C-alpha positions as CSV (number, residue, x, y, z in Angstrom):
1,M,0.0,0.0,0.0
2,P,1.4,3.4,-1.0
3,D,2.4,6.2,1.4
4,Y,1.3,9.8,1.0
5,D,2.5,13.1,2.5
6,L,0.1,15.9,3.6
7,H,0.7,19.4,2.1
8,I,-1.2,22.5,2.9
9,L,-1.8,25.5,0.6
10,C,-0.9,28.6,2.6
11,P,-3.5,31.4,2.3
12,D,-0.8,34.0,3.0
13,C,2.0,33.1,0.5
14,D,0.1,30.7,-1.9
15,A,2.8,28.1,-1.5
16,F,2.4,24.5,-0.3
17,H,3.9,23.7,3.2
18,D,4.7,20.2,4.3
19,A,2.6,19.2,7.3
20,L,5.1,16.4,8.2
21,V,2.4,13.8,8.2
22,R,2.5,10.6,6.2
23,V,-0.4,8.2,5.8
24,T,-0.8,4.8,4.1
25,L,-3.8,4.3,1.8
26,D,-5.3,1.6,-0.3
27,A,-5.6,3.8,-3.3
28,T,-2.8,4.7,-5.8
29,F,-2.6,8.3,-7.1
30,E,-0.1,11.1,-7.6
31,V,-2.0,14.0,-5.9
32,R,-5.5,14.2,-4.5
33,R,-7.3,16.8,-2.4
34,V,-7.9,15.7,1.2
35,S,-11.6,16.5,0.8
36,D,-11.8,13.9,-2.0
37,I,-10.2,11.1,0.1
38,Y,-11.8,11.9,3.4
39,Q,-15.3,13.2,2.5
40,G,-16.6,15.0,5.5
41,N,-14.4,13.0,8.0
42,M,-10.8,14.3,7.9
43,P,-8.6,12.7,10.5
44,L,-7.9,14.7,13.7
45,Q,-4.2,14.1,13.1
46,F,-4.4,16.3,10.0
47,Y,-6.0,19.2,11.9
48,Q,-3.4,18.9,14.7
49,A,-0.5,18.9,12.2
50,V,-1.9,21.9,10.3
51,A,-2.2,23.9,13.5
52,Q,1.6,23.7,14.0
53,I,2.7,24.8,10.5
54,H,4.6,28.1,10.2
55,C,4.7,29.9,6.8
56,S,8.4,30.4,5.9
57,A,7.5,33.6,4.0
58,T,5.5,35.3,6.7
59,D,6.8,33.6,9.8
60,K,3.2,33.2,11.0
61,L,1.1,30.1,11.8
62,V,-0.8,28.9,8.7
63,N,-4.5,29.4,9.2
64,Q,-5.9,26.7,6.9
65,E,-8.7,24.3,8.0
66,N,-10.3,23.8,4.5
67,P,-9.7,20.2,3.3
68,D,-10.1,21.5,-0.3
69,M,-6.8,23.4,0.3
70,M,-4.9,20.3,1.6
71,V,-3.5,17.6,-0.6
72,L,-2.1,14.1,-0.2
73,V,0.9,13.6,-2.5
74,A,2.7,10.3,-3.3
75,A,5.5,10.1,-0.7
76,G,8.7,11.8,-1.7
77,R,7.3,13.5,-4.8
78,W,7.4,17.0,-3.4
79,S,10.4,18.1,-1.5
80,S,10.5,21.1,0.8
81,G,12.4,23.0,-1.9
82,T,9.6,22.6,-4.5
83,N,6.6,24.8,-4.8
84,P,4.1,22.9,-7.0
85,N,1.6,25.0,-8.9
86,P,-1.8,24.8,-7.3
87,T,-3.5,25.1,-10.7
88,N,-2.2,21.6,-11.5
89,L,-4.3,19.9,-8.9
90,P,-7.1,17.6,-10.0
91,E,-10.5,19.2,-10.5
92,K,-12.8,19.0,-7.5
93,S,-15.1,16.0,-7.9
C-alpha cells in the first residue's frame, strides 16, 4: 500500500507547506485533495498537524482548515524546496 504526504496550501503566501504527516492508503494516485479522500471526515491528526505549521514567507502560523486546500501527495514526490503549482491539482469532484 502506498504512502502519501500531507501538504497545505498557505493562504498567505500561496505556496504549499509540508505538514510532516505521512499516511498509508489503499488507493494509488499522484495528488488528491484531502476532501476527495476523506469526504466530511478528515482525521484529527491532520488538523493537529496543520495547526503547527509556520509559513516560511510570513513567519506566522498557517491558518488553513479547509480540506479542499490540503493535498495528499505520493511520498517523496514534493520536496521542501519545491513549490508545486496549485493550478495543476485535480479538479474538485
